[in-house]
C-alpha positions in Angstrom: 27.2 -0.4 26.8 28.6 -0.7 23.3 25.6 -2.9 22.4 23.2 -0.2 23.4 25.0 2.4 21.2 24.9 0.0 18.2 21.3 -0.7 18.8 20.5 3.0 18.9 22.4 3.6 15.6 20.4 0.7 14.0 17.2 2.2 15.3 18.0 5.6 13.9 19.0 4.2 10.6 15.8 2.2 10.4 13.8 5.3 11.3 15.4 7.3 8.4 14.7 4.4 6.0 11.1 4.2 7.1 10.7 7.9 6.6 12.2 7.7 3.1 10.0 4.7 2.2 6.9 6.5 3.4 7.7 9.4 1.2 8.3 7.1 -1.7 5.0 5.2 -1.1 3.1 8.5 -1.0 4.5 9.4 -4.4 4.1 5.9 -5.9 1.0 5.5 -8.0 -0.6 2.1 -8.4 -3.3 1.3 -11.0 -5.8 -1.5 -10.6 -8.5 -2.7 -13.0 -11.5 -4.8 -12.2 -14.7 -6.1 -13.9 -12.8 -6.9 -17.1 -11.5 -3.3 -17.3 -14.9 -1.7 -16.5 -13.4 -0.2 -13.3 -10.0 1.5 -13.1 -8.7 2.7 -9.7 -5.5 4.7 -9.1 -4.2 4.7 -5.5 -0.9 5.6 -3.9 1.4 3.1 -2.3 0.3 4.8 1.0 -3.3 4.0 0.3 -4.7 7.4 -0.8 -7.2 7.0 -3.6 -6.4 9.3 -6.6 -8.8 8.4 -9.3 -11.7 6.2 -10.2 -12.7 5.5 -13.8 -15.8 3.7 -14.9 -16.7 2.4 -18.3 -20.1 4.0 -19.4 -21.3 0.6 -20.6 -20.7 -0.8 -17.1 -23.0 1.9 -15.6 -25.9 0.6 -17.7 -25.9 -2.6 -15.6 -28.2 -3.2 -12.6 -27.5 -0.6 -9.9 -26.9 -3.2 -7.2 -24.5 -5.1 -9.4 -22.6 -1.9 -10.2 -22.5 -1.0 -6.5 -21.3 -4.4 -5.4 -18.7 -4.7 -8.1 -17.4 -1.2 -7.4 -17.2 -1.8 -3.7 -15.3 -5.1 -4.2 -12.9 -3.3 -6.6 -12.2 -0.6 -4.1 -11.6 -3.1 -1.3 -9.3 -5.1 -3.5 -7.3 -2.1 -4.6 -6.9 -1.0 -0.9 -5.9 -4.5 0.2 -3.3 -4.8 -2.6 -1.8 -1.4 -1.9 -1.6 -2.3 1.8 0.1 -5.6 1.0 2.7 -3.9 -1.1 3.2 -1.3 1.6 3.7 -3.9 4.2 6.1 -5.9 2.0 8.3 -2.8 1.4 8.2 -2.0 5.1 9.1 -5.6 6.0 12.3 -5.3 3.9 13.5 -2.5 6.2 12.3 -3.8 9.6 13.5 -7.4 9.0 17.1 -6.2 9.0 16.7 -4.7 12.5 17.5 -7.4 15.1 17.0 -6.6 18.7 19.2 -8.8 20.9 17.1 -11.1 23.2 14.0 -10.9 21.1 14.9 -13.1 18.2 
């Protein structure tokens, strides 16, 4: 049963690392720009949107264009934050090897 004890210790260690990473991601601020700098988005590594900045000149454009560009920028920022989150999480979980599953 020594294998089970080792596995349990690995799982507990990984859980602590995940909790620490989640805290770090919640505090980490990422900034994204789009539309040649017309849109600035600040989001946490955990995916919480913090700020949105828009160039006043950009708002003078056609309303549909502004809306479409803004939506794309928000989706891109969300996707990039999620990808960074998953990459960091993978660093922790890839070290955890469960016998018989790999």
